[in-house]
C-alpha positions as CSV (number, residue, x, y, z in Angstrom):
1,M,98.8,123.8,-40.2
2,K,95.0,124.4,-40.2
3,L,92.3,122.1,-38.8
4,K,88.6,122.3,-38.5
5,I,87.6,121.1,-35.1
6,S,84.2,120.0,-33.7
7,Q,83.6,119.9,-30.0
8,W,80.6,118.3,-28.2
9,N,79.5,117.1,-24.8
10,A,77.1,114.7,-26.4
11,N,74.9,113.7,-23.4
12,H,74.8,110.1,-24.6
13,M,73.2,111.3,-28.0
14,K,69.8,110.9,-26.4
15,T,68.7,114.5,-27.1
16,Y,69.9,115.2,-30.6
17,G,71.3,112.0,-32.0
18,W,73.8,111.1,-34.7
19,D,72.0,113.0,-37.5
20,Y,72.8,116.3,-35.7
21,F,76.4,115.2,-35.1
22,Q,77.0,114.1,-38.7
23,K,75.3,117.2,-40.2
24,H,77.8,119.5,-38.4
25,T,80.9,117.4,-38.6
26,K,81.0,116.4,-42.2
27,D,84.0,118.7,-43.0
28,S,85.7,118.3,-39.6
29,D,89.3,117.1,-39.3
30,V,89.1,116.4,-35.5
31,C,86.3,115.9,-33.0
32,I,86.8,116.5,-29.2
33,L,83.9,114.6,-27.5
34,Q,82.6,113.7,-24.1
35,R,79.7,111.4,-23.0
36,I,79.6,109.2,-26.1
37,M,77.9,105.8,-25.5
38,T,80.8,103.3,-25.7
39,D,78.7,100.8,-27.7
40,E,78.0,103.4,-30.3
41,L,81.5,104.4,-31.1
42,W,81.3,102.6,-34.4
43,N,79.1,105.5,-35.6
44,L,82.2,107.8,-35.6
45,D,83.2,107.9,-39.3
46,F,86.7,109.0,-38.6
47,E,90.0,107.2,-39.5
48,H,91.5,107.4,-36.1
49,V,89.8,107.2,-32.7
50,H,91.2,107.4,-29.2
51,C,88.7,106.8,-26.4
52,A,88.5,106.0,-22.7
53,G,85.6,105.0,-20.5
54,Q,84.1,107.4,-18.0
55,G,82.9,105.9,-14.7
56,Y,79.7,103.9,-14.4
57,G,81.0,100.7,-15.9
58,D,82.7,102.5,-18.7
59,D,79.5,102.4,-20.9
60,V,80.1,106.1,-21.6
61,S,83.4,107.3,-23.2
62,I,85.5,110.4,-23.7
63,V,86.9,110.6,-27.2
64,I,89.2,112.3,-29.7
65,A,88.3,111.3,-33.3
66,S,90.5,112.4,-36.2
67,N,90.9,112.1,-40.0
68,I,94.6,113.0,-39.4
69,M,97.1,110.6,-38.0
70,F,98.0,111.4,-34.4
71,D,100.5,110.0,-31.9
72,D,101.3,109.9,-28.2
73,A,97.8,108.9,-27.3
74,R,97.2,109.1,-23.5
75,D,94.4,108.0,-21.2
76,I,94.3,110.0,-17.9
77,D,92.4,109.3,-14.7
78,L,91.4,112.5,-12.8
79,P,91.2,112.4,-9.0
80,S,87.5,111.7,-8.9
81,R,87.7,108.7,-11.1
82,E,87.7,106.0,-8.5
83,S,84.6,107.4,-6.7
84,L,82.8,107.8,-10.0
85,K,83.4,104.2,-11.1
86,K,81.3,103.1,-8.1
87,G,78.3,105.4,-9.0
88,W,75.5,105.3,-11.4
89,D,75.5,108.8,-12.9
90,K,76.5,108.6,-16.6
91,H,76.8,112.4,-16.8
92,Q,79.9,112.3,-14.6
93,G,83.5,112.3,-15.9
94,G,86.7,112.1,-14.0
95,K,88.6,111.4,-17.3
96,A,90.7,113.0,-20.0
97,V,92.3,111.8,-23.2
98,S,95.2,113.4,-25.1
99,V,96.8,113.0,-28.6
100,V,99.4,115.0,-30.5
101,I,99.0,116.2,-34.1
102,N,102.0,117.9,-35.7
103,D,103.4,118.9,-32.3
104,M,100.1,120.3,-31.0
105,Q,98.6,118.4,-28.1
106,I,94.8,118.1,-28.1
107,V,93.0,117.2,-24.9
108,S,89.4,116.2,-24.3
109,A,88.5,116.5,-20.6
110,L,85.5,116.0,-18.4
111,P,86.0,116.7,-14.6
112,C,83.4,115.5,-12.2
113,H,80.5,117.8,-11.1
114,D,79.0,118.2,-7.7
115,C,76.3,115.6,-6.9
116,T,74.6,114.0,-3.9
117,D,76.0,110.9,-2.2
118,E,73.3,108.8,-3.8
119,C,74.8,109.2,-7.3
120,C,78.3,108.3,-6.2
121,S,77.7,105.4,-3.9
122,G,78.0,107.2,-0.6
123,K,80.5,109.9,-1.5
124,K,79.1,113.3,-2.0
125,L,81.0,115.4,-4.6
126,T,81.3,119.1,-4.4
127,K,82.6,122.0,-6.5
128,D,85.9,121.4,-4.7
129,D,86.1,118.0,-6.3
130,T,85.6,119.6,-9.7
131,W,88.4,122.1,-8.9
132,H,90.7,119.3,-7.8
133,D,90.1,117.4,-11.1
134,M,90.8,120.7,-13.0
135,K,94.0,121.4,-11.1
136,Y,95.2,117.8,-11.7
137,L,94.5,118.3,-15.4
138,F,96.5,121.5,-15.7
139,D,99.3,120.2,-13.5
140,N,99.8,116.8,-15.2
141,I,98.4,116.6,-18.7
142,P,99.7,119.5,-20.9
143,H,103.2,118.5,-22.0
144,K,103.6,120.3,-25.3
145,E,104.2,124.0,-25.7
146,K,101.2,124.1,-28.1
147,C,98.2,122.7,-26.3
148,L,94.4,122.8,-27.0
149,I,92.0,121.7,-24.3
150,G,88.3,121.1,-25.0
151,A,86.4,120.6,-21.8
152,D,83.3,121.1,-19.7
153,F,84.1,122.5,-16.3
154,H,80.4,122.6,-15.3
155,M,80.4,126.3,-14.5
156,P,79.5,129.1,-17.0
157,A,82.6,130.9,-18.3
158,L,83.8,133.9,-16.3
159,T,81.5,133.2,-13.3
160,D,83.9,131.3,-11.0
161,P,87.2,133.2,-10.1
162,T,88.9,130.0,-9.0
163,H,88.4,128.4,-12.5
164,E,89.5,131.5,-14.4
165,S,92.6,131.9,-12.1
166,L,93.6,128.3,-12.7
167,I,93.3,128.8,-16.5
168,Q,95.3,132.0,-16.5
169,K,98.0,130.8,-14.1
170,N,98.7,127.9,-16.5
171,N,99.1,130.3,-19.4
172,F,96.0,129.3,-21.2
173,I,93.7,131.6,-23.2
174,S,89.9,130.9,-23.2
175,H,88.3,131.5,-26.6
176,A,84.6,130.7,-26.4
177,D,83.4,132.6,-23.4
178,D,80.6,134.5,-25.2
179,L,79.5,131.5,-27.2
180,I,76.3,129.7,-26.2
181,T,77.1,126.0,-25.8
182,F,74.5,124.9,-23.2
183,M,70.8,125.5,-23.0
184,K,69.0,125.4,-19.7
185,K,65.3,124.9,-19.6
186,G,63.1,125.7,-16.7
187,K,59.5,126.4,-15.6
188,W,58.4,128.4,-12.6
189,G,54.8,128.4,-11.3
190,N,52.2,128.8,-14.1
191,S,54.7,130.5,-16.5
192,Q,55.6,129.1,-19.8
193,P,58.9,127.1,-20.1
194,T,61.9,129.3,-20.5
195,Q,65.3,128.7,-22.1
196,H,68.6,130.3,-21.0
197,G,71.8,129.9,-22.9
198,I,75.2,129.9,-21.3
199,N,78.8,128.8,-22.1
200,L,79.9,125.6,-20.4
201,D,82.2,124.1,-23.0
202,R,85.6,125.7,-22.8
203,V,88.1,126.1,-25.7
204,L,91.5,126.7,-24.1
205,T,94.9,127.1,-25.9
206,R,98.5,127.6,-24.9
207,G,101.3,128.6,-27.2
208,D,101.2,129.8,-30.8
209,I,97.6,128.7,-31.7
210,Q,95.0,130.8,-33.4
211,I,91.3,130.1,-33.0
212,S,88.7,131.5,-35.5
213,D,85.2,131.1,-36.8
214,L,83.7,129.9,-33.5
215,E,80.1,128.7,-34.0
216,S,77.6,126.7,-32.1
217,F,74.5,125.0,-33.5
218,A,71.2,125.8,-31.9
219,V,68.4,123.2,-31.7
220,A,65.2,123.4,-29.7
221,T,65.6,121.2,-26.6
222,P,63.2,119.5,-24.3
223,K,65.7,119.7,-21.4
224,H,69.1,120.9,-20.3
225,T,71.6,120.0,-23.0
226,H,74.8,120.9,-24.8
227,W,75.1,122.3,-28.4
228,L,77.9,121.2,-30.7
229,L,80.5,123.9,-31.6
230,N,82.9,124.2,-34.5
231,Y,86.0,126.3,-34.9
232,N,89.2,126.6,-37.0
233,V,92.7,126.2,-35.5
234,N,95.9,127.5,-37.1
235,F,99.2,126.5,-35.5
């Protein structure tokens, strides 16, 4: 079976909006999404949608949208979930959702990221909390031999040995390590603003799954933000 998949950490659609999303997903079979505003889910023009709220009053959702029927839909709390529900930071996660299409499990995941105690109502989150969310994800969520995980682990690919070891020990392959999916924008002193592209959005597979035609879609950005990426899956 062959699917065209779109993956995007949408940052509440505030930077690029639905026009950008619709332009690059018009031929997609499945979308793996994070940080979609819950009250805008109606904009997803897909036949089947599985979603779950992420922290902060659940006004932001993590989503799998598909034009192909799926089953075994699951909604998973990661360890940071309870702390994040008490905070005000919409960029946080602590959630994952999972579906199965033709015996391949698809997971959309967003662990927490480190933050000050102000953004999480008195509990400071660190990179260790991110790692605990990730470990829980790998230990508890994959239940099919064929499994695809689309996730933001909040660190550039290949820069954190603990992340890479966790991926490899659980028999997953990382496919988008060299693809720019996140643009950082900064300014130092009197210099002109600079942009620096990195990979934050991971495409991970286990089992007999082939990934091809990876592509992200660059747009000028006024601030830090994720780009949407597309790829084909054969399984």
